[in-house]
C-alpha angles and dihedrals in degrees: 000000000000117000116252115262112260111242107235129168133140116283093015117157121214144184103218125194134180133171132201119263110275087359090288117157114275093184113045101165141009092270091061091055091049091049092053090051089050092054085054090053090049091048090053090052092049103046106006092247112174118219116203098177143357136184119184107201113183100258099025143015139216127214134184109197145152125222114210089201128039095264111111091135093054092043094052092044087057097046097044093037097047094043092047091052092051095044091048091051092047096049099034098242139117140208131057121331102189129056114252119287122008114236115242124189116193108229128208094224097199092056108028111017094101093044092053096050088049089052090050094047092049093056097093090046094052088046088056092237093125135007094228128029094235087062091064109094100201103052129082094240096097090052089060090056092053105029093181089065093056118111116242091254096060115086099215097137096054091053094046090049084064103039105029139254122332097271089055092048090050094051089047091055093046090051085075135228123309114252092238091056091047088052091050095053091039091060112108094230115020122205103243095241127081109188147084122304090262093053092048090053091048092050091046089053092050093048090055089054092046091053089062096039115040107219096220093058089053092051095047090063091069097041125094120247125251089248089054094053095045094050091050092049090048091050094049097042091041096233133122117268092236088061088063092062102041129068129206118203111251095011121118108224107183090172092057091050092049088048092055090047095051098040088054094044100039103032093046096236130154123239094262092047090052092046087054092052091055100039093248117151096203119052085202086076090059093050089050091048091052090048090053094050093051090048092049093049088055092049101038121044092189091056091047091052089056093048090050091048090061093044092047092065093062096041095061113106117252113244 
């Protein structure tokens, strides 16, 4: 049976869930939880993904997020793939960590965003891990109670603006889930849409259109080619283009790292796809190079300016 088409469109809000393979633990110690949150931060930096809530629960996780562009599949491959890579390295294991496909429910934000966040934050309470949601360390609930402590990638303020101050939000969560929402999640196989009838009809119409026009192909038309990005990096960093695609042992090559970072970011490639473009056998090396570029941009303004100079060429509107 063919898998159902993912519902992707700009600005879509989702409740995303995934569980460990054979229900195994995907978070073994505090470092694992922190690593997953860092992956969320990295994902926000790469694609501007807005996370509204999270809850990391030992052998599974819940996320509520919004994708500014229609790229949930790409975003989740990055989150699950990068976290698996780091988890495997930390625990000296290999192979898949999560069970097959993640579950994603499209949420009508105006009607159900607050309810979904409440559902996510009450998971540890319903699992009897804590008595109150703020006592659970690995969910976003406590961040809503102290908004100044929230990281930049967590959309606490936007949600509080629609619900009320932290005290009101806390009381809302403590009031418990609505019976209808509990029934929705208790169903064996949920429909992938949570919203009013009108929203459901709008989504079904959009899905029929997406079935005929694959969204990724539409996006590819406006993205630069790998060759274009490499040429621009070579010009700005004053190196030969061939130097960007070859590596010499023991030699630091910032331009090559920047090329990897920008090809992945601007050309919408996965880590393995980027690795193939640069002749790298391990896609982990690409992830490491991207992390180094982001860190160096934070530390060195001149370096950041050169990277932004390359990006600026491809962000200018076409006339």
